[in-house]
C-alpha positions in Angstrom: 12.7 70.9 -25.8 12.2 73.6 -28.9 9.0 74.6 -29.9 10.4 75.2 -33.4 10.4 72.2 -36.1 13.0 69.6 -36.2 14.7 67.6 -39.5 15.6 64.2 -39.2 17.9 62.5 -42.0 18.8 59.1 -42.4 22.5 58.6 -42.7 23.8 54.8 -43.6 27.4 54.1 -44.1 30.3 50.8 -44.9 32.4 50.8 -42.8 35.1 48.3 -41.8 34.0 45.8 -38.9 36.6 47.0 -37.3 35.2 50.2 -36.8 32.9 50.2 -33.3 29.4 51.6 -33.9 30.1 54.0 -31.5 32.8 55.4 -32.6 31.1 56.5 -35.8 28.3 57.7 -33.4 30.7 60.4 -31.9 31.9 61.9 -34.9 28.2 62.3 -36.2 27.7 64.7 -32.6 30.7 66.3 -33.0 30.6 67.1 -36.7 26.7 68.2 -36.1 27.4 71.3 -33.3 24.8 72.4 -32.1 22.3 72.1 -34.5 22.4 68.3 -33.8 20.1 67.2 -31.4 19.9 63.7 -31.1 21.9 60.7 -32.8 20.6 56.8 -33.0 21.6 54.1 -34.6 18.5 52.1 -36.0 20.3 49.4 -38.3 23.1 47.4 -38.6 23.6 45.4 -42.1 25.7 42.5 -43.3 25.0 40.8 -46.2 25.0 41.1 -50.3 25.2 44.6 -50.6 27.9 45.3 -48.7 31.1 43.5 -49.0 33.0 41.1 -46.9 35.1 42.5 -43.9 32.8 45.4 -43.7 29.2 46.3 -42.2 26.6 48.8 -43.3 25.5 51.1 -40.2 22.9 53.0 -40.0 21.8 56.3 -38.2 18.9 58.7 -37.5 20.2 62.4 -37.3 17.8 65.3 -35.6 18.5 68.4 -36.8 17.0 71.8 -34.1 17.8 74.6 -33.6 16.6 76.2 -30.0 15.5 79.7 -31.5 14.3 79.3 -34.9 13.2 76.9 -37.7 16.4 75.5 -39.5 16.4 76.3 -43.1 16.7 73.4 -45.3 20.4 74.6 -46.7 21.5 74.9 -43.0 20.4 71.0 -42.5 21.9 70.5 -46.2 25.0 71.8 -44.7 25.1 70.0 -41.2 24.2 66.9 -43.4 26.9 67.1 -45.9 30.0 67.9 -42.9 28.5 65.0 -40.8 28.9 62.8 -44.3 32.7 63.7 -44.6 33.7 63.9 -41.3 33.0 59.9 -41.2 34.7 59.5 -44.4 37.6 61.4 -43.3 37.8 59.8 -39.5 36.7 56.3 -40.3 36.9 55.8 -44.3 33.7 54.9 -44.2 31.5 55.8 -47.8 27.7 57.1 -47.8 25.6 54.0 -48.3 22.8 54.8 -51.7 
């Protein structure tokens, strides 16, 4: 465990029902590189605010470096890489 602080970010994506949550998680892990310490699925939602045939999957991402405190810019870039990777791989949209 690192003695340096972590940054937790929650991201929710609208994905097609056929896209497994595990596939989205694997994409997040790959895109987050070595700065991504953990990924946890914490919510799956189907309902009024989500189009038919889709669902919202929400993940908590923990970014942390073993040797330093991450800058806001580093965390922001890692976050954007994750969003872009999930959008490209699964046709997902970031849920506002």
